[in-house]
Each structure stands twice: as structure tokens, then as C-alpha cells.
N, C-alpha and C positions, 0 to 999 in steps of 0.2 A: 504493500500499499503506499503510496505516496501523497500525501499531505503538503500543502501551500499555504503561506500566510504572507501576504503582500503589506510591506512596512513602508507606507508611501511619506510618510513624515520623517523619517531618517534623511540625512544627506549625505551620500546619495541613497536613493530610495533602493531597496533590495527584496528579495524574494526569500524569506526563511522556507525552506523544503527540508521535510521530516522524510527520511525512507524508514520504513517499518516492515521488517520480515518476520515471520510468526516463531513461535517458541519451539515449535515442532522440527525445523531445521537444524538437523545435527552437524555440527562443526566446531572447530577448535577457534577457528577466526574465520571472519567475513568481512571484505573490505569493499568499499565502494569504488570503483574504477571509472574514469571517463574523461572526455574531453576537457573538463574544466580543472582536471589535475593532471593533464598531458598524459593519460593513460598509467599514472604510476600506481604500481601494485601494493603499495604500503600505505600511502597518505591518507587515507580514510577509513579507519576502523570501525567498526560497529561496535556497540556495547550492549550488553544484557539490561534490560529495564526491570523494574520489580516483578511484574509478569513473565520475564523470561525471553519475551521478545526482545529480536536485535533490532537496535536504532540508532540513526544517524541523523544528525541535523545540519545543515548546509545555508551559507548565505551567497545566493547567487544574484547575479543581475539580472534585473527586469529586460523582457524584450528579447531572449534568445530562445533557440532550441538548444539542450546538450543532449549528448549521446553518452549512454552508460551501461555500465554492466557489473554484476556482483562476481566476487572472486571469493571462494570458500578454500579454505585450508592452502591457500595459494597454489592450486592448480586446478580447481574446477568451475567454470565458466557458467552463471546464469543469467536468465533474462529475466526481468519483472513482468509478468503476466498481467500487471495492470497500469502499464506505463501510459503515457500519453500518447505514444504511437512507436513505431520500429523501422529500422534502415538496415537493410542488408549489409554487412562487411567482408570484408575480403578474406576471412576465414571460413566462409560457407555458413555462417550463424547470422542472428540479428543481433543489434546493439539497439537497447530501450531508448526512449527520448523523453524529456522532461521539458516541458514547454514553460517559459516563466513570462509570457504573453498576458498581460491582466484581461486581455479581451478574448483569450482563449477559453473554449467551453467543450471539453471532452463529449465525443457522441456514447449516448449511455444506450445500451440495447435494453 
């Protein structure tokens, strides 16, 4: 799950984006890897919350589309199934998208 909160009163304004993965995911470590951190495999580690869910909050610039994936235990890649969109990558899989445009509204089925 991805939650967004637009902080427009800040200078400069930003989007607080919280990534949440369920507590049933078995892993020693999970990292958020994407174009916002130059695909650094260790820059953004998730932490467990009081319910055991994996969580991470970032401040991202408004008006961008970011690509990302999750990396568990330093070797297994995962794509968020509730992302704002997807784009194929050069490895034969898909990168998830998080869109920080305040006018973006995801299509809900």
C-alpha cells in the first residue's frame, strides 16, 4: 500500500509518501530502491511498525513520476501490486510507479 500526504505549506512543498508492506512478508531486510535514490540497494531500509508491517516514509518532490521496486534480503525483487502504474524495465519485469502530481487520481476498479 502507498499513502500520500501533500504538504503544500512547506517551502518547498513536498509529498510525504509512506510505503507499507504486510507483516506476512518473511524477510530479514527490505529496501526501497528507485530512481529517486539512483537505484541504491541500501539507501532506504524498511522498518517494522508496532503491528509488524514493513514501513518507510519518504519526502518526494511534487509533480513527478518515480519508478521503484522492493528488494528483500538483498536479492529478491518485488513489484508493488497497488502502485500508481507500471513500466517495463530492461530486466524483463516491471517497475512500479508512484505519481506525485496532486491532480493524479488512480483508476479504481
